Structure formats: structure tokens, C-alpha cells
N, C-alpha and C positions, 0 to 999 in steps of 0.2 A: 592663517586659520588652520585648525586641526580638529580631528575627530577624537572624542574621548569616550571610552566605554564606561558607562555608568550603571550601577545597580539601581533599578527603579523599584523602590520599596513598595510593597503592596501587590506586586505582580508575581506570578509563579516562576518566571524565568528572568534572567538578565537580558535587558534589551539594549540594543545599540542604536543610538540616535546620532548618525554621522552627519554633521553639517557639511554641506557641499562647498567646494571652493572652485567655482567655474573659471576663475581668473588665472588659474595656473594649469592650463592643459598640458598633457604630455608632449604634444607636438605643436610648437608655436604656429605652424602653418595650417593647422587644422582649425575649423570654426569652433567656437565655444558652444557647447551644448549643455544647457542647464536642466538638470533632472530634479523635479520637485520631490522632496523627501516625504517619508510617511508622516512625519510630524512637522509640517512647514511652519507652524506657529512658534516653535521653540527657538529662543535665542541661542547664541553660541554657548555651549556647556562649559562650565568652569570646574572648580574643585569642590563646590558645595554639593550636598546630597540632593539628588533629584527624586522627587516623589510623585508617583502617578496615582491619582484617584480616578474615579469613574469618568468624570467629565472635565477634569483639569489636571495640569501638571504644574509643579512648583519647584523652585530651587530654594532650599532652606539655608539661610545664612545664620549660623549659630552665634556669630559675634553680635548680631543685632537682634537675635531671638525672633526672627520672622522671615518670611519669604522675600527674596530680592526680586523675584518675578513669579507671577502666576500667569499661565498661558492656556488658552482654550479656543476652540471653534464654537461660535454661537450661530446656530441656524435660525432662520426666521420662524420655523415651526416651534422650536424650543422657546424662542423669545416671546412668542405670542401665547404660549400655554399658561393657563391659570388652574391647572388640574390639582396641584398640591399647595397647601399653605406652608408658611414658615414652621419649622420644627423647634427652633430656638434651643436646640440641645448642644449648646456650647460645651466643648470638651477638648482636652489635650489630644494631639495627634500622636498615637502610639507608633506610627511609622517613622517618626523623626528619631533617628538613632541616638542623638545627643539629648533628646527630650525637648519638647516644644514649650512655648509659653503656657501658662496656666491661668485659670479664671482669677485666682487670687492676685495675680500681677496687676490686674485692672481694677480690683476692688478699691473703691474710694480714691481712685487716681484722678478723677475729673475728665477722663478720656473714654470715648466709646470703643468697643470692640468693633472696629470698622472692617467690613467685608472687603476682600480684594476681588475674588469672583463673587458677584452679588447673589444673594439668595433669590432675588427676582429673576435671575437667569436660569434658575434651577427648578422651576415649578412644574416641569414636565415629568419629573421622576422623583419618587419619595426618597430613594437612597441617595440620589444626587443632591437633593435638598438637604438631607441630614449631613452629608459630607461637606457641605459649604460652611458648616458651623465648627469645623475643626479649628483649633487655635492657630494652626499653621497658615490658615487663610485669613487671619485677623492682623490688624495693625492699629496702634493707638491714634485715634482721630479726634480732633476737636468736635464736640457734640453738634454744634451748629453746622459745621462743615459736613459731617457725616450725614446728617438728617436733611440737609437742604441741597447745596450745590453738587456735592458728590453724588447724592441720590439722583439729582436731575441729570447728571452726566450718564449715570447708569441707565436711566430711562431713555436718554437719547440714543445710546448704543443699541438698546433693544429695538427702538424704532427703526434705526438703520438696518439692523439685521432682518427685520420684517420687510423693509423696503427693498433691500438688495439681495435677499435670499440667504446669505451667510457671511460671517465676518471672522477674522482672526483677531483676538484680543489679548494683549499683554499688559499687565498692570501690577503696581506695588507702590511702596514708598521709595523715595530717593534716599538710599542708605550711604551716609558719609560719616567720617570720623567726627567725634565731638558732640554727637547728639545727646540730649538729655534722655533719661530712662525712667521707667516705672517698674515697681515690683522687685521681689527678691531675685528674679531671673534677669533683671536689667533689660527689659524690653525697650528698644530705642524708639523715640518719638520722632518720626520724620518731619522735616520742615516743609516738604513738598511731596505730592503724589502724582504719579503719571499714568496715563493710559495711551497705548499705541494700538491703532485700529487700522486694518486693511480689509478690502474685499478679498475673497478667496481666489479671485483671478489675478490678484496682485497688480491691478491696474491703477489703483488709487489708495492713498494712505493719509491718515490724519493722526495727530498726537496732541496730548494735553499735558501741561504742567500746572498744577494748582497748589497754592500755599495751603497748609494745614491750619486754617483759621476761619473765622466767621466771614463768609462771603455773601451774606444774604442780600446785600445791596448791590451786588455785582452780578455779572453774567458769565456763564461758562464759555460763552463765545469769545470772551476777552482773554482766554487762556489757551487757545489752540496754538500749536507750534509745529515744527517739523520733527520727524522721527530722528533725524540727525541730531537735533538739539537735545532730545531725550537721551540719546546715546552719549552725548558729551556730559550730561548731568549725572548719569548713572554709571558710566564706564561699561555698559553692556553693549553687545553687538546683536542687533535684531536682524532676522532673516539672512544669516550669513551664507546661505546657499545661493543667493541671487548673484548674478553677474554684476560687475562694477557699473555698467551702463544702467541696468535695472535698479540697482541701489540708488544711484544718483537721481533717477527719475522718480522713484517711489519715496525715498527718504529725504531728499534734499529740498523739497518744496511741498507746500500744502495749499491746495486750491479748494477753498470752502464751498465754492459754487458747485463742486462735484458731489457735495454731500447734502446740504440743506438742513437747517436747524428747526426743530419743533419746540425744543425746550430752551429756556434761558437760565 
């Protein structure tokens, strides 16, 4: 693991998001001390552009013309808010240096502009709600999937945020070679979407891998998995600052009894 200095577009300064590597202490005889970073929700940073908006951070993968991950903290207060309605002001993200996907890419494609950070998580602030409609926060989703089981999972995450106080959420499509595309910008259509969720104390985690298809006769509960499994599917490294022992406990297994489902 290593730290990479990245320019976070949209900020006034260059920020350093250094993933911790507690498994390689300077003195092997010294105990490992894990220091929680300022942005604990961020996966290990790679070569793609990192963009910071008001309420979420994303890693934009130009090859697939969408984010490979969107990460944010969702508090119970924000999840419960109903103060602002959807703005529906879909638009390109001018902070993407290579240019983001555009509305025309989705026109008559048969796919929805599926939110990664949901608009429903953003009703606590008008600016945050508007920023959720950047095309960098969209991915082509089967309409029945987007409007039903994906929406139910989003609702479930908000319910957990209210129940447990705050969560870290990381989500996007699984981006692999050979995916079909839409539009002149060749926006990739993922076969699967993932969500990785932990409490902010990092005592429990749960993940989901759902196929991008009509799941109306199915339940989101059938698609929970481990964080490790999502890492294998995506090639990403979540919570790289954790010690190996913590990673194994948090990412290697999922105990659904620690969560409890309200939605199917």
C-alpha cells in the first residue's frame, strides 16, 4: 500500500489523502497503532482523478466514463431529512478534467441515469441535492433495477444510518473490460453494482453485489456478500488504513444479524 498525492478538483487547495498501512511498522517489536485518517471512507487511491463535492468524493474512470467508486459518510440526521426535494438538474460535471458523460449519451438508450450517491441521501441541503445530479454520479442502470431493488437498497441504507447514527458508504458499478456501452462517449453499462457499508466505529460491515437487471421478484437480502468479495470483483482496496486483523474481521465475513432488514 502507498499514499498518493492527488489533486481534488473543486477544492481551493491540493489535499493529501494518505491511506494508512499499519501492517508495516518501522519497528517490528513495537505494537501496531492504527490512526484513523481524515477521510476513512476512501478506498486506496489509484491513478484516476479524485473529485470532491460537498457531500461525496468520487474516483472518475475515463475509460468507462463514470466513477469507479463514490464514497461518503451518511449520518442519521441527514438520512432522515426531508427538507429539500429532487432538483433533477442532470448535467455534466465540469470538474472532470477529461470531460464527464453527457445527457445525450443516455438519450433513447433504454437505460436510466442511475444515481450512485442517491438523491434521497441529499435532502438535507439544496446544494448537496443539486450536486447529486452531476453525470459523474450516474451510471447506466436497467430501469426496473434502478426504480425498484436498487432504490430499496438505498432506502435500507438510510434506515440503517438512522438506526446506527452514521455509516460509511462506497458504491458504483463493477467496471471490467468488455462491457457494452451507450452514447458517443461510450459510457460502459456495468453488469453488476455494489455497495459497501460500515458503521463509523468500524465494528461491522456489509456489502452487496446486485446484477443490473429486473429483480422485482427477488429480494435485496439475497445479494449481500462480504467486503472481500466486492474487492475481488472490482480490484479495489477498501479501508486500506485498517490493520490486517481488523480487515479480516470487518471484510472477511458478513453477519446480517448485526444489521436487520426493513426492506426486501
